[in-house]
C-alpha positions as CSV (number, residue, x, y, z in Angstrom):
1,M,-133.1,-6.7,-9.2
2,A,-133.0,-10.1,-7.5
3,D,-132.8,-13.3,-9.5
4,R,-136.2,-15.1,-9.5
5,I,-136.6,-18.8,-8.5
6,L,-139.7,-21.0,-8.9
7,I,-140.0,-24.0,-6.7
8,I,-142.5,-26.7,-7.9
9,D,-142.9,-29.5,-5.3
10,D,-146.0,-31.2,-3.7
11,D,-144.0,-31.5,-0.4
12,R,-145.1,-28.2,1.3
13,I,-142.3,-28.4,4.0
14,L,-139.6,-29.0,1.4
15,R,-140.7,-26.1,-0.9
16,E,-141.1,-23.7,2.0
17,S,-137.7,-24.7,3.4
18,L,-136.1,-24.2,0.0
19,S,-137.8,-20.8,-0.4
20,M,-136.6,-19.7,3.0
21,V,-133.0,-20.7,2.4
22,L,-132.9,-19.1,-1.1
23,S,-134.6,-16.0,0.0
24,K,-132.0,-15.5,2.8
25,R,-129.3,-15.7,0.0
26,G,-130.9,-12.8,-1.9
27,F,-133.1,-14.7,-4.3
28,E,-136.8,-13.9,-5.0
29,C,-138.8,-17.1,-4.7
30,E,-142.3,-18.3,-5.7
31,M,-143.8,-21.7,-5.0
32,A,-146.2,-24.1,-6.6
33,G,-147.6,-27.4,-5.3
34,S,-148.4,-29.0,-8.7
35,G,-147.3,-29.1,-12.3
36,E,-150.3,-27.1,-13.6
37,E,-149.9,-24.4,-10.9
38,G,-146.2,-24.2,-11.8
39,L,-146.9,-23.8,-15.5
40,Q,-149.5,-21.1,-14.8
41,R,-146.9,-19.1,-12.8
42,I,-144.4,-19.5,-15.6
43,L,-147.0,-18.2,-18.0
44,D,-147.8,-15.2,-15.8
45,S,-144.3,-14.3,-14.8
46,S,-140.6,-14.7,-15.6
47,F,-138.1,-16.8,-13.7
48,D,-134.4,-17.4,-13.9
49,V,-134.3,-21.0,-12.5
50,V,-137.0,-23.5,-11.8
51,L,-136.5,-26.3,-9.2
52,C,-139.0,-29.0,-10.1
53,D,-139.8,-32.3,-8.4
54,L,-139.8,-35.3,-10.8
55,E,-142.9,-36.9,-9.3
56,L,-145.9,-34.5,-9.0
57,P,-149.5,-35.3,-8.2
58,D,-150.9,-34.2,-11.6
59,M,-148.0,-34.8,-14.1
60,N,-144.4,-35.9,-14.5
61,G,-141.6,-33.4,-14.1
62,M,-140.4,-34.2,-17.6
63,E,-143.7,-33.0,-19.0
64,V,-143.4,-29.7,-17.0
65,I,-140.0,-29.2,-18.6
66,E,-141.3,-29.8,-22.1
67,R,-144.3,-27.5,-21.7
68,A,-142.4,-24.8,-19.8
69,T,-139.5,-24.6,-22.3
70,A,-142.1,-24.2,-25.1
71,L,-143.3,-21.1,-23.3
72,N,-139.8,-19.8,-22.4
73,P,-136.8,-21.6,-24.1
74,R,-134.3,-19.8,-21.8
75,L,-135.6,-21.2,-18.5
76,A,-133.0,-23.2,-16.5
77,F,-134.4,-26.3,-14.8
78,I,-133.0,-28.3,-11.9
79,I,-134.9,-31.6,-11.5
80,I,-135.3,-33.0,-7.9
81,T,-136.2,-36.6,-7.2
82,A,-136.0,-39.3,-4.5
83,Y,-135.8,-42.0,-7.1
84,G,-132.6,-41.2,-9.0
85,T,-131.1,-43.5,-11.6
86,M,-128.7,-42.8,-14.4
87,E,-131.5,-43.3,-16.9
88,T,-133.8,-40.7,-15.4
89,A,-130.9,-38.2,-15.1
90,I,-130.1,-38.6,-18.8
91,E,-133.7,-38.4,-19.8
92,A,-134.2,-35.2,-17.7
93,L,-131.1,-33.6,-19.4
94,R,-132.4,-34.6,-22.8
95,K,-135.7,-32.9,-22.1
96,G,-133.9,-29.7,-21.3
97,A,-133.0,-29.8,-17.6
98,S,-129.7,-28.1,-16.7
99,D,-129.0,-30.2,-13.6
100,Y,-130.3,-33.0,-11.4
101,M,-130.4,-33.4,-7.6
102,L,-131.3,-36.3,-5.3
103,K,-133.3,-36.1,-2.1
104,P,-132.6,-35.6,0.7
105,L,-131.3,-32.2,-0.5
106,N,-128.2,-30.5,0.8
107,F,-129.4,-26.9,0.8
108,E,-125.9,-25.5,0.4
109,D,-125.5,-27.6,-2.8
110,V,-128.8,-26.2,-4.0
111,V,-127.7,-22.6,-3.5
112,L,-124.4,-23.3,-5.2
113,K,-126.0,-25.0,-8.3
114,V,-128.6,-22.2,-8.6
115,R,-125.9,-19.5,-8.5
116,K,-123.8,-21.3,-11.1
117,L,-126.8,-21.7,-13.4
118,I,-127.6,-18.0,-13.2
119,E,-123.9,-17.0,-13.7
120,H,-123.8,-19.3,-16.8
121,K,-127.1,-17.9,-18.1
122,N,-125.9,-14.3,-17.6
123,L,-122.6,-15.1,-19.4
124,I,-124.5,-16.5,-22.4
125,L,-126.8,-13.4,-22.5
126,E,-123.7,-11.1,-22.3
127,N,-122.0,-12.9,-25.1
128,Q,-125.1,-12.8,-27.3
129,A,-125.5,-9.1,-26.6
130,L,-121.8,-8.5,-27.3
131,R,-122.0,-10.4,-30.6
132,R,-125.1,-8.4,-31.6
133,E,-123.3,-5.2,-30.7
134,I,-120.2,-6.2,-32.8
135,H,-122.4,-7.2,-35.8
136,T,-124.3,-3.9,-35.5
137,Q,-121.1,-1.9,-35.2
138,Y,-119.5,-3.5,-38.2
139,D,-122.6,-4.1,-40.3
140,F,-121.7,-2.5,-43.7
141,S,-125.3,-1.5,-44.2
142,N,-125.0,0.9,-41.2
143,I,-121.6,2.4,-42.2
144,V,-122.1,6.1,-42.4
145,G,-122.4,7.5,-46.0
146,K,-124.9,8.0,-48.8
147,S,-122.5,9.3,-51.5
148,K,-122.1,7.3,-54.7
149,A,-118.4,6.7,-53.9
150,I,-119.1,5.1,-50.5
151,Q,-122.1,3.1,-51.8
152,Q,-119.8,1.5,-54.3
153,V,-117.6,0.4,-51.4
154,F,-120.6,-1.1,-49.6
155,E,-121.5,-3.2,-52.6
156,Q,-117.9,-4.5,-52.8
157,I,-118.0,-5.4,-49.1
158,K,-121.3,-7.2,-49.5
159,L,-119.9,-9.4,-52.4
160,V,-116.5,-10.1,-51.0
161,S,-117.8,-10.9,-47.5
162,Q,-119.4,-14.1,-48.8
163,T,-116.1,-15.4,-50.2
164,D,-112.8,-16.5,-48.7
165,S,-110.6,-14.6,-51.1
166,N,-107.8,-12.3,-50.0
167,V,-108.6,-8.6,-50.1
168,L,-106.4,-5.6,-50.5
169,I,-107.8,-2.3,-49.2
170,T,-106.2,0.9,-50.4
171,G,-106.7,4.5,-49.5
172,K,-105.3,7.4,-47.6
173,S,-104.5,7.2,-43.9
174,G,-107.7,7.9,-41.9
175,T,-110.2,6.7,-44.5
176,G,-111.3,3.7,-42.4
177,K,-109.4,0.7,-43.8
178,E,-109.6,-1.3,-40.6
179,L,-113.4,-0.6,-40.3
180,V,-113.9,-2.0,-43.7
181,A,-111.7,-5.1,-42.8
182,K,-113.9,-5.7,-39.7
183,A,-117.1,-5.2,-41.8
184,I,-115.9,-7.9,-44.2
185,H,-114.9,-10.3,-41.3
186,Y,-118.0,-9.9,-39.2
187,N,-120.3,-10.4,-42.1
188,S,-118.5,-13.4,-43.4
189,P,-118.7,-17.2,-42.6
190,R,-115.6,-16.6,-40.5
191,S,-117.4,-14.2,-38.1
192,R,-117.3,-16.7,-35.2
193,G,-113.5,-16.9,-35.6
194,P,-111.0,-14.3,-34.4
195,F,-110.2,-11.0,-36.1
196,V,-106.5,-10.3,-35.5
197,A,-105.1,-6.9,-36.6
198,I,-101.4,-6.1,-36.9
199,N,-99.8,-2.9,-38.1
200,C,-96.7,-4.1,-40.0
201,G,-95.1,-0.7,-39.9
202,A,-95.2,-0.6,-36.1
203,I,-93.0,-3.8,-35.7
204,T,-89.2,-3.7,-35.7
205,E,-87.9,-5.2,-38.9
206,S,-86.0,-7.9,-37.1
207,L,-89.1,-9.1,-35.3
208,V,-91.6,-9.1,-38.1
209,E,-91.1,-12.8,-38.9
210,S,-91.3,-13.9,-35.3
211,E,-94.5,-11.8,-34.8
212,L,-96.2,-13.2,-37.8
213,F,-95.2,-16.9,-37.6
214,G,-94.1,-17.3,-34.0
215,H,-90.9,-18.8,-32.7
216,K,-89.5,-21.7,-30.7
217,K,-87.7,-21.3,-27.4
218,G,-84.0,-20.5,-28.0
219,A,-84.5,-19.5,-31.6
220,F,-82.7,-16.2,-30.9
221,T,-81.4,-14.1,-28.0
222,G,-84.4,-13.3,-25.8
223,A,-86.6,-16.2,-27.0
224,I,-87.0,-17.7,-23.5
225,Q,-90.1,-19.7,-24.4
226,D,-92.2,-20.7,-27.4
227,K,-94.4,-18.0,-28.9
228,E,-97.5,-18.2,-31.0
229,G,-97.5,-15.8,-33.9
230,F,-100.3,-13.7,-35.4
231,F,-101.1,-16.3,-38.1
232,K,-101.7,-19.0,-35.4
233,A,-103.7,-16.6,-33.3
234,A,-106.0,-15.9,-36.3
235,D,-106.6,-19.5,-37.1
236,K,-110.2,-20.1,-38.4
237,G,-110.6,-16.3,-38.6
238,T,-109.2,-13.3,-40.4
239,L,-105.7,-11.7,-40.2
240,F,-105.7,-8.0,-41.0
241,L,-102.2,-6.9,-42.2
242,D,-102.3,-3.1,-42.1
243,E,-99.5,-1.2,-43.9
244,I,-98.5,-4.3,-45.8
245,G,-96.0,-2.3,-47.8
246,E,-93.7,-2.1,-44.8
247,I,-92.9,-5.8,-44.6
248,P,-89.3,-6.4,-45.5
249,M,-88.4,-8.4,-48.6
250,P,-87.0,-11.5,-46.9
251,V,-90.3,-11.9,-44.9
252,Q,-92.4,-11.3,-48.1
253,V,-91.0,-14.6,-49.4
254,K,-92.2,-16.5,-46.3
255,L,-95.5,-14.6,-46.3
256,L,-96.1,-15.7,-49.9
257,R,-95.4,-19.3,-49.0
258,A,-97.8,-19.1,-46.0
259,L,-100.6,-17.8,-48.3
260,E,-100.0,-20.4,-51.0
261,E,-99.4,-23.5,-48.8
262,R,-101.7,-22.4,-45.9
263,E,-98.9,-23.3,-43.5
264,I,-96.2,-21.5,-41.5
265,I,-92.8,-22.4,-40.1
266,P,-92.1,-20.7,-36.7
267,V,-88.6,-19.2,-36.3
268,G,-86.2,-21.8,-35.0
269,S,-88.4,-24.7,-36.3
270,T,-88.3,-26.9,-39.4
271,A,-91.8,-28.4,-38.9
272,P,-94.6,-26.6,-40.8
273,V,-97.8,-25.8,-39.0
274,K,-101.1,-25.8,-40.8
275,V,-103.2,-22.6,-40.5
276,D,-106.7,-21.7,-41.8
277,V,-106.6,-17.9,-42.2
278,R,-108.1,-15.3,-44.5
279,I,-105.8,-12.4,-45.3
280,I,-107.1,-8.8,-45.6
281,A,-104.2,-6.4,-46.3
282,A,-104.2,-2.6,-46.4
283,T,-101.9,0.1,-47.5
284,N,-101.8,3.9,-48.2
285,R,-99.1,3.3,-50.7
286,N,-99.4,2.5,-54.4
287,L,-98.3,-1.1,-54.2
288,Y,-98.1,-1.5,-58.0
289,E,-95.5,1.4,-58.1
290,E,-93.7,-0.4,-55.2
291,V,-93.5,-3.5,-57.3
292,K,-92.1,-1.6,-60.3
293,A,-89.5,0.0,-58.0
294,G,-88.5,-3.4,-56.8
295,R,-89.5,-2.8,-53.2
296,F,-92.5,-5.3,-53.2
297,R,-92.7,-8.8,-54.7
298,E,-94.9,-9.0,-57.7
299,D,-96.1,-12.5,-57.0
300,L,-97.1,-11.5,-53.4
301,Y,-98.9,-8.4,-54.8
302,Y,-101.1,-10.5,-57.1
303,R,-101.6,-13.1,-54.3
304,L,-102.9,-10.4,-51.9
305,N,-104.8,-8.4,-54.6
306,I,-107.5,-10.9,-55.5
307,V,-110.0,-8.2,-54.8
308,E,-109.0,-4.5,-54.3
309,I,-111.3,-2.1,-52.5
310,V,-110.3,1.5,-53.0
311,L,-111.6,3.8,-50.2
312,P,-112.5,7.3,-51.4
313,S,-111.0,10.3,-49.6
314,L,-113.3,12.7,-47.7
315,S,-112.9,15.3,-50.5
316,E,-114.5,12.8,-52.9
317,R,-117.5,12.3,-50.6
318,K,-118.1,15.7,-49.0
319,E,-121.9,15.2,-49.1
320,D,-121.3,12.6,-46.4
321,I,-119.8,15.1,-43.9
322,P,-123.1,16.2,-42.3
323,L,-124.0,12.5,-41.8
324,L,-120.6,11.8,-40.3
325,V,-120.9,14.8,-38.0
326,A,-124.3,13.5,-36.8
327,H,-122.9,10.0,-36.3
328,F,-120.0,11.2,-34.2
329,I,-122.2,13.5,-32.1
330,K,-124.4,10.5,-31.3
331,K,-121.3,8.4,-30.5
332,Y,-119.8,11.0,-28.1
333,N,-123.2,11.8,-26.6
334,R,-123.1,8.2,-25.3
335,Q,-119.5,8.3,-24.2
336,M,-119.7,11.8,-22.5
337,N,-123.3,11.5,-21.3
338,K,-124.3,14.6,-23.2
339,R,-127.4,15.6,-25.2
340,V,-126.1,17.6,-28.0
341,Q,-128.7,17.7,-30.8
342,G,-126.5,18.7,-33.7
343,A,-124.3,21.4,-35.2
344,E,-125.3,24.9,-36.2
345,P,-125.4,25.4,-40.0
346,R,-122.2,27.6,-40.0
347,V,-120.3,24.7,-38.4
348,I,-121.4,22.3,-41.1
349,Q,-120.4,24.9,-43.7
350,I,-116.9,25.3,-42.3
351,L,-116.4,21.5,-42.1
352,M,-117.6,21.1,-45.7
353,N,-115.1,23.7,-46.9
354,H,-112.2,22.3,-44.8
355,E,-109.3,20.4,-46.5
356,W,-109.3,17.1,-44.7
357,R,-105.7,15.9,-44.8
358,G,-106.4,13.5,-41.9
359,E,-109.6,12.2,-43.6
360,V,-112.4,10.8,-41.5
361,R,-110.1,10.2,-38.5
362,E,-109.4,14.0,-38.3
363,L,-113.1,14.8,-38.6
364,E,-113.9,12.5,-35.7
365,N,-111.1,14.0,-33.6
366,I,-112.5,17.5,-34.2
367,I,-116.1,16.5,-33.3
368,E,-114.8,14.8,-30.1
369,R,-112.8,17.9,-29.1
370,S,-115.8,20.2,-29.9
371,M,-118.1,18.0,-27.8
372,I,-115.9,18.5,-24.8
373,F,-116.3,22.2,-24.9
374,C,-120.0,22.2,-25.8
375,Q,-122.2,22.8,-22.8
376,G,-125.5,23.4,-24.7
377,D,-127.5,21.5,-27.3
378,L,-125.7,22.7,-30.4
379,L,-122.1,22.6,-31.6
380,K,-121.1,26.1,-32.5
381,V,-118.2,27.8,-34.2
382,E,-116.7,28.7,-30.8
383,H,-116.4,25.0,-29.9
384,L,-114.2,24.3,-33.0
385,P,-110.4,24.2,-32.8
386,P,-108.8,27.7,-33.3
387,D,-107.5,27.0,-36.8
388,L,-111.1,26.1,-37.9
389,Q,-112.5,29.1,-36.1
390,K,-110.2,31.3,-38.2
391,E,-111.5,29.7,-41.4
392,S,-115.0,30.7,-40.3
393,G,-114.3,34.4,-40.5
394,E,-116.4,34.8,-37.4
395,V,-113.7,35.0,-34.8
396,G,-111.9,38.2,-33.8
397,S,-113.2,41.5,-35.1
398,Y,-116.7,41.6,-36.4
399,A,-116.7,42.7,-40.1
400,H,-119.2,45.5,-40.2
401,S,-118.7,49.0,-41.4
402,G,-121.9,50.6,-40.0
403,T,-122.7,51.9,-36.5
404,L,-122.8,49.7,-33.4
405,K,-126.6,49.9,-33.5
406,E,-126.7,48.6,-37.1
407,A,-124.2,45.8,-36.3
408,I,-126.3,44.7,-33.3
409,R,-129.5,44.7,-35.4
410,E,-127.8,42.6,-38.1
411,F,-126.4,40.1,-35.6
412,E,-129.9,39.9,-33.9
413,K,-131.6,39.2,-37.2
414,N,-129.1,36.6,-38.3
415,Y,-129.2,34.8,-34.9
416,I,-133.0,34.7,-34.7
417,L,-133.1,33.4,-38.3
418,L,-130.6,30.7,-37.4
419,R,-132.7,29.5,-34.4
420,L,-135.8,29.6,-36.5
421,R,-134.2,27.4,-39.1
422,E,-133.0,25.0,-36.4
423,H,-136.6,24.5,-35.2
424,G,-138.2,24.3,-38.6
425,F,-139.6,27.9,-38.3
426,H,-141.8,26.7,-35.3
427,R,-142.1,30.0,-33.5
428,G,-143.1,28.5,-30.1
429,K,-140.1,26.2,-30.0
430,T,-137.8,29.0,-31.2
431,A,-139.0,31.4,-28.6
432,R,-138.4,28.8,-25.8
433,A,-134.9,28.2,-27.3
434,L,-134.2,31.9,-27.2
435,G,-135.5,32.3,-23.7
436,I,-138.1,34.9,-24.7
437,G,-141.9,34.9,-24.9
438,E,-143.6,34.1,-28.2
439,A,-145.1,37.6,-28.3
440,T,-141.6,39.0,-28.0
441,L,-140.4,36.9,-30.8
442,Y,-143.3,38.0,-33.1
443,R,-142.4,41.7,-32.3
444,K,-138.7,41.1,-32.9
445,M,-139.4,39.4,-36.3
446,A,-141.6,42.3,-37.3
447,E,-139.0,44.9,-36.3
448,L,-136.2,43.1,-38.1
449,G,-138.2,42.3,-41.2
450,I,-138.0,38.5,-40.8
451,R,-140.8,36.9,-42.7
452,T,-142.5,33.7,-41.3
453,D,-142.4,32.1,-44.7
454,E,-138.7,32.7,-45.2
455,E,-136.9,29.6,-46.4
456,A,-134.3,27.8,-44.4
C-alpha cells in the first residue's frame, strides 16, 4: 500500500506540480486549496505526511497543524513558506511540524524529506510494536499456569519487579528461570534499559573475569583491543547471571565488590568504572550446600539472595500441562503456519503421566516435534516420539482377545466417542469431522450403543 501525502496550498500550479512529482515516485497524493478543506480531508481519511503552506487564504498554517494534530497526533507536517525566518521555523517546530522548507521548492529535496519522515515514522511504529510484543511476551500475568505453585511465583514476580533488589532464582534445569528473569526486568522501572543474559557455566574459567568486567588492550595474550564486559553492557538495565554456581572463587570476590560498590575494574586496569546494574542470578544447584562445602562464598550468597524465587518442577504442577500444551500448539501454529486445534485426550493423558526430567523445556520440544508430523487438526498418539508412544500402550499389537469383528467394533465405538467428546457431542460437527453423513452417525451410534447423553 502506497504512503499517502496531503498537499495543502492555495497555489494550484504548485500543489499540482508537487502531486505529479510525488505520484511518480510511488506516493498517493491528495490536494486541498485551503486550511478548512485540508482539515476536512484529514478528518475523512488518513495520511502519512502533510505538506502545508504557512500562509493560506482562510487560516495560518500553524493553526492547521494545531487542529490537525488534535485529530491525529501521529501526522507528520512539513511547513512550506516564501517568507522564512528563524523565528517562524522555530514556531512551526514547536507547534508540531517535523520540517520546514522555503519557496521556491527543490522538488528532489521535497521527495527526500518526505521519504525520510516516513522512514522515521515507520521505525518509531516498529519500535513501539516490538516493545508491546516484548512486554506481552514477558508479562507475568500471561505466563502459562493456573496451579497454586505457579501462582505463588507470579505473586513474587509482581512484588519484586517494583524493587531494585537482587534476586536469586532456583529450580531444576528447564523450569524457565530465564523467562522469570525477563518477566521481572520487562515489568520493572528498568524495562527501557538492556537485559543482558550470560551463562556462567558456558565461559572458560580463565575468561570469566574478562567477560564480566571487560579488559584493556594488552591485558593478556590475545587482548588486541579494549573490550566492554557484560556489566558495562547491562548499564541502566539488568544482568542475568545464569548458573551462578559455576563462577570460580577468585572471580566471586570481584563480583561481590562489584555488587557492593556498584563499580567494576576491567582486567589490566586500575581505574574503577561506575555501573548501574540490577543482578538476577539463577542456579539449579543448592547454593546453601555449596556454601557449606566451601565452594561458594557465603557473603556473596547473601548479597545475591535478597529475594529467592523457587520455581516448581512440572511434577509439582501437573494440572498446568494441558494449558502448556495448548500454549505451545498456538506458538508453533504461528511458526509453522498450521491450524492444529489441540491434542486428543489420550495424548494429554500420556503427557500428564510422563516423568518430565527435562521439565517444561522437554515438554515444549515434544510438542514442537509432534507438530512437525501432524498434518490434521489434532495431535495424536502417533505424532508423539516413539518412547512416549510406548507409554501409551496403543502402539504395536492391539490388546484384544476377541474376534477381529469384535475388535473392530470396539475400536469404532471408542473412536466415535472420542470425536463426539472433541466436538461437545454436537452430532452435526462430529459427522463432518468423521467424513460421514449425520444419518450414518445416528445409525452407527445406535448400533454401537452410544448414548447421546453420555458424558465426556
